[in-house]
C-alpha positions in Angstrom: 14.9 -27.8 -4.5 15.6 -25.3 -7.0 14.5 -22.0 -6.4 10.8 -20.9 -7.2 10.9 -18.0 -9.3 7.5 -16.5 -11.3 9.6 -16.4 -14.7 10.8 -20.1 -14.5 7.3 -21.2 -12.8 4.9 -19.1 -16.0 7.2 -21.0 -18.5 6.6 -24.2 -17.2 2.6 -23.5 -17.0 2.5 -22.3 -20.4 4.2 -25.4 -21.5 1.5 -27.8 -19.5 -1.1 -25.0 -20.4 -0.9 -25.6 -23.7 0.2 -29.3 -24.3 -1.5 -32.4 -22.4 -4.5 -34.4 -23.4 -7.5 -32.0 -22.6 -8.5 -34.4 -19.5 -6.0 -32.9 -17.2 -7.3 -30.8 -13.8 -4.2 -29.2 -13.6 -4.9 -28.4 -17.4 -8.1 -26.6 -17.4 -7.2 -24.7 -13.9 -4.8 -23.1 -15.6 -6.8 -22.3 -18.8 -9.8 -21.2 -16.6 -7.7 -19.0 -14.7 -6.2 -19.9 -11.7 -10.1 -20.8 -9.8 -10.1 -23.7 -7.2 -11.2 -27.2 -7.6 -14.5 -26.8 -6.0 -15.4 -23.8 -8.9 -14.0 -26.8 -11.5 -16.2 -29.3 -10.7 -18.6 -26.9 -10.1 -18.4 -25.9 -13.8 -18.6 -29.2 -15.0 -21.4 -30.8 -13.1 -23.7 -28.0 -13.9 -22.0 -28.0 -17.4 -21.2 -24.2 -17.3 -18.7 -24.4 -20.0 -18.4 -26.7 -23.1 -15.8 -28.4 -23.7 -14.4 -29.0 -20.3 -13.7 -32.2 -19.4 -11.6 -33.7 -16.6 -12.4 -36.3 -14.0 -13.8 -34.6 -11.0 -12.4 -37.0 -8.5 -8.6 -36.1 -9.2 -7.3 -33.8 -7.2 -5.3 -30.5 -7.6 -1.6 -30.6 -7.2 -0.1 -27.3 -5.7 0.1 -25.1 -8.3 3.2 -22.4 -8.2 1.3 -19.2 -9.6 -1.4 -19.7 -6.6 1.3 -20.5 -4.1 3.0 -16.6 -5.3 0.3 -14.8 -5.4 -1.0 -15.7 -2.0 2.2 -14.7 -1.0 2.1 -11.4 1.3 5.1 -8.9 2.5 6.3 -9.8 6.2 5.2 -7.2 9.2 7.9 -4.8 9.3 9.3 -5.0 13.0 7.4 -2.6 15.7 9.1 0.6 16.6 10.8 0.0 19.9 11.4 4.0 20.9 9.0 5.8 22.3 8.3 9.6 21.0 7.1 11.4 24.5 7.5 15.1 23.3 5.4 16.7 21.4 6.5 17.9 17.8 9.9 15.7 18.6 8.8 13.8 15.5 5.8 15.4 13.3 4.6 12.7 10.2 3.1 14.1 6.9 1.8 12.7 3.9 -1.1 13.7 0.9 -4.0 12.0 1.0 -6.7 12.0 -1.8 -10.3 12.5 -1.4 -13.1 10.6 -3.8 -14.8 13.4 -4.5 -14.1 17.6 -5.6 -15.0 19.6 -2.4 -17.4 22.6 -3.1 -13.9 25.1 -2.2 -12.7 22.7 -5.1 -10.4 20.2 -3.1 -9.3 17.6 -4.2 -6.6 16.2 -2.1 -5.5 17.0 1.9 -2.3 17.2 4.1 -2.4 15.3 6.9 0.1 15.6 9.6 0.1 13.7 13.1 2.3 14.1 16.4 3.7 11.2 17.0 4.1 11.5 20.5 0.5 12.9 21.0 -1.3 11.0 18.1 -3.2 14.7 17.6 -3.8 14.7 13.6 -4.0 18.0 11.4 -5.9 18.2 7.9 -5.6 20.6 5.8 -7.5 20.8 1.9 -5.2 21.6 -0.7 -6.5 21.4 -4.6 -3.6 20.0 -5.9 -0.9 18.0 -4.5 2.1 20.0 -5.6 0.6 22.7 -2.7 1.4 20.1 0.0 4.8 22.1 0.8 2.9 25.5 1.2 0.3 23.8 3.2 3.2 22.8 5.8 4.9 26.2 5.6 1.4 27.8 7.0 0.9 25.2 9.4 4.3 24.7 11.0 3.9 28.0 13.1 0.7 27.2 13.9 2.0 23.7 15.3 4.5 25.4 17.2 2.4 28.5 19.1 -0.4 25.5 19.6 2.0 23.2 21.8 4.5 25.5 23.0 7.4 23.4 21.5 9.3 23.5 18.0 9.4 20.7 15.5 12.2 18.8 15.8 12.2 16.0 12.9 9.9 16.1 10.2 9.0 12.6 8.4 8.1 12.0 5.1 8.1 10.1 2.3 10.2 10.6 -0.8 7.2 12.3 -2.6 8.9 15.4 -4.6 6.0 17.2 -3.6 8.4 17.7 -0.5 11.4 18.5 -2.1 10.6 22.6 -2.0 10.5 22.0 1.7 14.3 21.4 2.3 15.5 25.0 2.3 12.7 25.9 4.4 13.4 23.1 7.0 17.2 23.7 7.3 16.4 27.1 7.9 14.4 26.2 10.9 16.3 23.7 12.3 14.2 20.7 11.3 15.2 17.4 10.4 13.8 15.7 7.6 12.9 11.3 7.8 12.4 10.1 4.4 10.9 6.8 4.4 12.1 4.0 2.0 10.4 3.8 -1.3 7.5 1.8 -1.5 7.8 1.1 2.0 4.4 3.0 3.7 5.0 0.9 6.8 7.6 3.1 7.9 5.2 6.2 8.0 2.8 3.8 10.0 0.8 6.5 11.8 -0.2 8.7 8.9 -0.7 5.6 6.7 -3.0 4.4 9.7 -4.7 7.8 10.2 -5.0 8.2 6.3 -7.0 4.9 6.1 -9.1 5.6 8.9 -10.1 9.0 7.6 -10.9 7.2 3.6 -13.3 5.0 5.7 -15.7 7.5 7.4 
């Protein structure tokens, strides 16, 4: 069988949506925005739309665009290496608040130690302040834990670029996740979702 691509499916669907006898359930499925057959039969039986005609007993064939739209990204393999020492890997990310705080903060820096799952949150007025917030947080982390920070896990956002010189100066390795793969910074992303849902 030929490969199913969005462009080839779209071209085929456009041809079928503009042609036909008008009584085809597949044609009306496309014209009505790819709704399911049950809703289409309900529209027909209730007379909710004029001009919609098809045999209500007909079966809706498999629709390529609907199948593509329901695809989900495969999960990433689980991370096998167990991090046991505090501050061996510290993940940071920036999250946005749904409102502006009394102090004028619109976002926050979230940091999580991957060994202990200890979370730090620092309110920020701008996303661009994230690097400076981390520079202030770093000595606190090391004093409180009695350990040195070894690896910093971030996304590839431009807000972290000012940290490069600081991290080299302190002997910290920056690990950058691949673009559009938040799964690689899963601890911080899950913590961010937990905070956003509370």
